[in-house]
C-alpha positions as CSV (number, residue, x, y, z in Angstrom):
1,M,0.0,0.0,0.0
2,S,2.7,2.5,1.0
3,H,4.6,1.6,-2.3
4,R,1.6,2.5,-4.3
5,V,1.1,5.8,-2.5
6,S,4.7,6.7,-3.1
7,E,4.5,5.9,-6.8
8,V,1.3,7.9,-7.2
9,Q,2.9,10.9,-5.4
10,G,6.0,10.7,-7.8
11,L,3.8,10.6,-10.9
12,A,1.8,13.5,-9.6
13,M,4.8,15.6,-9.0
14,R,6.1,14.9,-12.5
15,Y,2.7,15.9,-13.8
16,I,2.8,19.2,-11.8
17,R,6.3,20.0,-13.1
18,A,5.3,19.4,-16.7
19,R,2.2,21.6,-16.2
20,G,4.1,24.3,-14.5
21,S,6.8,24.5,-17.2
22,N,4.6,24.2,-20.4
23,G,1.2,25.2,-19.2
24,V,-0.1,21.9,-20.8
25,V,0.9,18.3,-20.0
26,S,3.6,17.5,-22.5
27,S,3.8,13.8,-22.0
28,R,0.9,11.4,-22.1
29,R,2.9,8.4,-21.0
30,I,2.1,8.9,-17.4
31,A,-1.7,9.0,-17.9
32,P,-2.3,5.2,-17.9
33,K,-0.2,4.7,-14.9
34,I,-1.9,7.6,-13.0
35,S,-5.3,6.1,-13.9
36,V,-4.4,2.6,-12.7
37,L,-2.6,3.7,-9.6
38,A,-5.3,6.2,-8.7
39,V,-8.0,3.5,-8.9
40,S,-5.8,1.2,-6.9
41,F,-5.2,3.8,-4.3
42,A,-8.9,4.7,-4.1
43,S,-9.8,1.0,-3.8
44,A,-7.5,0.7,-0.9
45,C,-8.3,3.9,1.0
46,V,-11.8,4.9,0.0
47,P,-15.0,3.1,1.0
48,T,-16.7,1.1,-1.7
49,S,-19.7,3.4,-1.7
50,D,-17.4,6.3,-2.9
51,L,-15.4,4.4,-5.6
52,S,-17.8,5.4,-8.4
53,S,-17.2,9.2,-7.8
54,Y,-13.4,8.7,-7.7
55,S,-13.4,6.5,-10.8
56,S,-15.4,9.2,-12.6
57,A,-12.9,11.8,-11.6
58,A,-10.1,9.7,-12.8
59,A,-11.8,9.1,-16.2
60,N,-12.3,12.8,-16.6
61,A,-8.7,13.5,-15.8
62,M,-7.5,10.9,-18.4
63,A,-9.8,12.5,-21.0
64,D,-8.3,15.9,-20.4
65,L,-4.8,14.5,-20.5
66,G,-5.5,12.5,-23.7
67,E,-6.7,15.6,-25.5
68,G,-3.9,17.9,-24.2
69,R,-6.1,20.0,-22.0
70,T,-5.2,21.2,-18.5
71,P,-7.7,19.8,-15.9
72,P,-9.7,22.6,-14.2
73,P,-8.4,23.5,-10.8
74,T,-10.3,22.0,-7.9
75,H,-11.1,23.9,-4.7
76,P,-9.7,22.1,-1.7
77,T,-12.1,21.3,1.0
78,N,-9.6,21.4,3.8
79,G,-9.1,25.2,3.7
80,E,-5.8,24.9,1.7
81,R,-4.8,25.7,-1.8
82,P,-1.7,24.6,-3.7
83,D,0.6,27.3,-5.0
84,D,3.3,27.1,-7.7
85,E,5.7,25.4,-5.3
86,G,3.1,22.9,-4.0
87,A,3.0,24.3,-0.5
88,A,-0.4,24.6,1.4
89,L,-1.5,28.0,2.5
90,A,-4.5,28.8,4.7
91,E,-7.4,30.3,2.8
92,T,-8.2,33.9,3.9
93,P,-11.3,33.8,6.1
94,A,-14.2,36.2,5.4
95,T,-14.7,39.3,7.5
96,G,-16.0,38.4,11.0
97,E,-14.7,34.8,10.8
98,S,-12.1,33.5,13.2
99,I,-8.6,32.9,11.9
100,P,-7.7,29.2,12.0
101,G,-5.6,28.3,15.0
102,S,-6.5,31.6,16.8
103,N,-9.5,33.0,18.7
104,A,-9.0,36.4,17.0
105,M,-11.6,37.8,14.6
106,L,-10.7,39.4,11.3
107,D,-11.1,43.2,11.4
108,P,-14.1,44.5,9.4
109,N,-11.7,46.5,7.2
110,G,-9.8,43.4,6.4
111,A,-6.8,44.2,8.5
112,P,-5.3,41.3,10.5
113,P,-5.3,41.5,14.3
114,S,-2.2,42.8,16.0
115,S,0.5,40.5,17.3
116,N,-0.4,41.1,20.9
117,G,-3.3,38.7,20.9
118,G,-5.9,40.9,19.3
119,S,-5.7,43.9,21.5
120,T,-5.3,47.4,20.1
121,E,-4.5,50.8,21.4
122,D,-8.2,51.3,22.1
123,D,-8.1,48.4,24.5
124,A,-5.4,50.0,26.6
125,P,-6.7,51.2,30.0
126,D,-7.4,54.9,29.9
127,V,-5.6,57.2,32.3
128,A,-8.1,59.3,34.2
129,E,-8.0,62.9,33.2
130,G,-6.4,65.1,35.8
131,T,-4.3,62.4,37.4
132,E,-0.5,62.2,37.4
133,S,1.6,59.1,37.1
134,D,4.2,58.2,39.7
135,A,7.0,58.1,37.1
136,G,8.2,61.6,37.9
137,P,7.3,65.3,38.2
138,R,4.4,66.8,36.2
139,A,5.3,67.5,32.6
140,D,3.5,70.9,32.7
141,A,5.3,72.0,35.9
142,A,7.4,75.1,35.4
143,P,11.1,74.8,36.3
144,G,11.5,75.2,40.0
145,E,7.8,74.9,40.7
146,P,7.2,72.7,43.8
147,D,4.7,69.9,43.7
148,E,3.9,70.4,47.3
149,P,0.9,72.6,48.3
150,T,1.7,76.1,49.3
151,P,2.1,76.2,53.1
152,P,-0.3,78.3,55.1
153,D,0.5,81.9,56.0
154,A,3.2,82.0,58.7
155,D,1.2,84.6,60.6
156,P,-2.3,83.3,61.7
157,P,-5.1,85.9,61.9
158,L,-5.1,87.8,65.1
159,P,-8.0,87.1,67.6
160,P,-10.6,89.7,68.0
161,S,-9.4,92.6,70.2
162,C,-10.4,96.1,71.4
163,T,-9.3,99.2,69.4
164,L,-6.8,101.7,70.7
165,E,-9.4,104.0,72.1
166,E,-11.1,101.1,74.0
167,T,-10.0,99.3,77.1
168,T,-10.1,95.5,77.6
169,G,-11.8,94.5,80.8
170,P,-11.2,91.4,83.0
171,N,-14.1,89.6,81.2
172,G,-12.5,90.3,77.7
173,H,-15.1,92.9,76.8
174,C,-14.2,96.4,75.5
175,Y,-15.0,99.6,77.4
176,V,-15.1,103.2,76.4
177,M,-15.6,106.2,78.8
178,T,-17.7,109.0,77.4
179,D,-16.8,112.2,79.3
180,T,-19.5,114.4,77.7
181,P,-22.5,114.7,80.1
182,L,-25.7,113.3,78.6
183,A,-29.1,112.2,79.8
184,W,-29.4,108.5,80.4
185,E,-31.4,107.8,77.2
186,S,-29.0,109.8,75.1
187,A,-26.0,108.2,76.7
188,R,-27.4,104.7,75.9
189,A,-28.0,105.7,72.2
190,N,-24.5,107.0,72.0
191,C,-23.1,103.6,73.1
192,Q,-25.3,101.7,70.7
193,R,-24.0,103.7,67.8
194,R,-20.6,102.1,68.2
195,G,-21.9,98.9,66.7
196,V,-23.7,95.6,67.2
197,G,-23.5,94.4,70.9
198,W,-22.7,97.8,72.3
199,D,-24.7,99.4,75.2
200,L,-24.4,101.0,78.5
201,T,-22.2,98.8,80.7
202,S,-23.5,96.2,83.1
203,I,-21.6,95.2,86.4
204,R,-21.7,91.4,87.0
205,S,-18.9,90.9,89.5
206,A,-16.7,92.7,92.1
207,A,-13.8,92.6,89.6
208,D,-15.9,94.3,87.0
209,S,-16.9,97.0,89.6
210,A,-13.3,97.7,90.6
211,F,-12.1,97.8,87.0
212,L,-14.9,100.2,85.9
213,T,-14.4,102.5,88.9
214,S,-10.8,102.9,87.7
215,L,-12.0,104.3,84.4
216,I,-14.3,107.1,85.8
217,G,-13.3,110.3,87.5
218,D,-16.8,111.0,88.8
219,E,-20.1,109.3,88.9
220,S,-21.3,108.0,85.5
221,W,-24.3,106.4,83.9
222,V,-24.3,102.6,83.7
223,G,-26.9,100.2,82.3
224,G,-29.2,99.5,85.3
225,S,-32.9,100.5,85.2
226,D,-36.3,99.7,86.7
227,A,-38.3,101.5,84.0
228,E,-39.7,98.3,82.6
229,S,-41.0,97.1,86.0
230,E,-41.0,99.4,89.1
231,E,-38.6,98.3,91.8
232,T,-37.3,95.4,89.6
233,W,-33.9,96.4,88.4
234,A,-32.3,94.8,85.3
235,W,-29.3,95.3,83.1
236,V,-30.6,96.7,79.8
237,D,-28.1,95.0,77.5
238,D,-29.6,91.6,78.1
239,G,-32.6,92.1,80.4
240,F,-31.0,90.2,83.3
241,E,-32.9,91.1,86.6
242,F,-30.6,91.5,89.6
243,W,-32.6,93.4,92.3
244,Q,-36.2,93.6,93.7
245,G,-37.4,96.3,96.2
246,E,-36.3,99.6,97.8
247,G,-33.5,100.4,100.1
248,D,-33.0,97.9,103.0
249,D,-36.2,96.1,102.0
250,G,-34.8,95.1,98.7
251,V,-33.2,91.7,97.8
252,P,-30.8,90.4,95.1
253,L,-32.3,88.3,92.3
254,N,-30.9,85.3,90.5
255,G,-27.8,85.2,92.8
256,A,-26.5,88.4,91.2
257,F,-23.7,90.6,92.4
258,V,-25.0,93.9,93.9
259,N,-23.2,96.9,95.5
260,W,-25.8,99.5,96.4
261,F,-25.1,102.6,98.5
262,E,-26.9,102.8,101.9
263,D,-30.7,103.0,101.5
264,E,-30.4,102.8,97.8
265,P,-32.3,102.5,95.5
266,N,-34.8,105.0,97.0
267,G,-36.0,107.3,94.3
268,S,-39.3,105.5,93.7
269,T,-40.8,106.3,90.3
270,S,-38.9,109.5,89.9
271,S,-35.5,107.8,89.7
272,Q,-35.3,104.8,87.4
273,C,-31.7,105.0,86.1
274,M,-28.5,103.8,87.8
275,R,-25.2,105.6,88.2
276,L,-21.8,104.3,89.4
277,L,-20.3,106.4,92.1
278,A,-16.6,107.2,92.5
279,D,-16.3,104.8,95.4
280,S,-17.6,101.9,93.3
281,R,-21.1,101.8,94.9
282,W,-24.4,102.2,93.1
283,A,-27.3,104.7,93.4
284,D,-30.4,105.6,91.4
285,L,-31.1,109.0,89.8
286,E,-33.6,110.8,87.6
287,C,-32.9,109.7,84.0
288,A,-32.9,113.3,82.7
289,E,-29.9,114.3,84.7
290,L,-26.7,114.9,82.7
291,R,-23.8,112.6,83.5
292,P,-20.7,111.0,81.8
293,S,-21.3,107.4,80.7
294,L,-19.6,104.1,80.3
295,C,-20.1,101.9,77.2
296,E,-19.4,98.2,76.9
297,G,-19.1,96.1,73.7
298,P,-17.6,92.9,72.2
299,P,-14.0,92.7,70.9
300,R,-13.6,93.4,67.2
């Protein structure tokens, strides 16, 4: 069997060389042997049911060779075609078909896939816009430009404080002495014009009382009044009630600090405004009287 196959192959190569050099088979001597060997080969390798088709193909080939015609080319069914040298090449697949031996698909434009397994530049992971790689400094950085954020100002903003014409009290508030004598209502309006939170001063502790006494040269208006409710004294800046009653019959309210002069307050309905005396004690007085005044406000 192997001897016959080798002989058929030798005759076939001689036929191919003759065809390749002349375009037409120049010798007919090989035709009978090709026919006999082809039938013998087919009988040995092909099932009996297919012998008729192979015999017919052999007869047609002999007829073509006998008349000097070149047999028409046959289309191989195994995806290969013979070239002039007899080598087998893979038939180019149609667009969208997979390439034999690979899972890659043919590009719709007919271009073969790249050598990196079918991936293209479009498949590369995108670098997020606005991000920088760790490979080195930014490309757009100016020479000498630091990558670190600009450090904060060396000098932090100053905390709120009192102005030069104001005096800071032990409670952190600001105080201003108005030497011009005014009625109590006018003195209060003058303090409020200094800004939000400003009013006639209140006295909440012995330390406040001693500090404020150091600012005045004579008695001055402060922010105590019982105009809202007779014999109930309150600080007008926040309405805090600190005293109830007259003279020795009165009592402190809400645990407040008080420092009334003897028998004060005693003016009844005619005296509803408070003054700070030079010795740091308190007394009431008619509100229309003209006195210097003390203003209190928040730091700026």
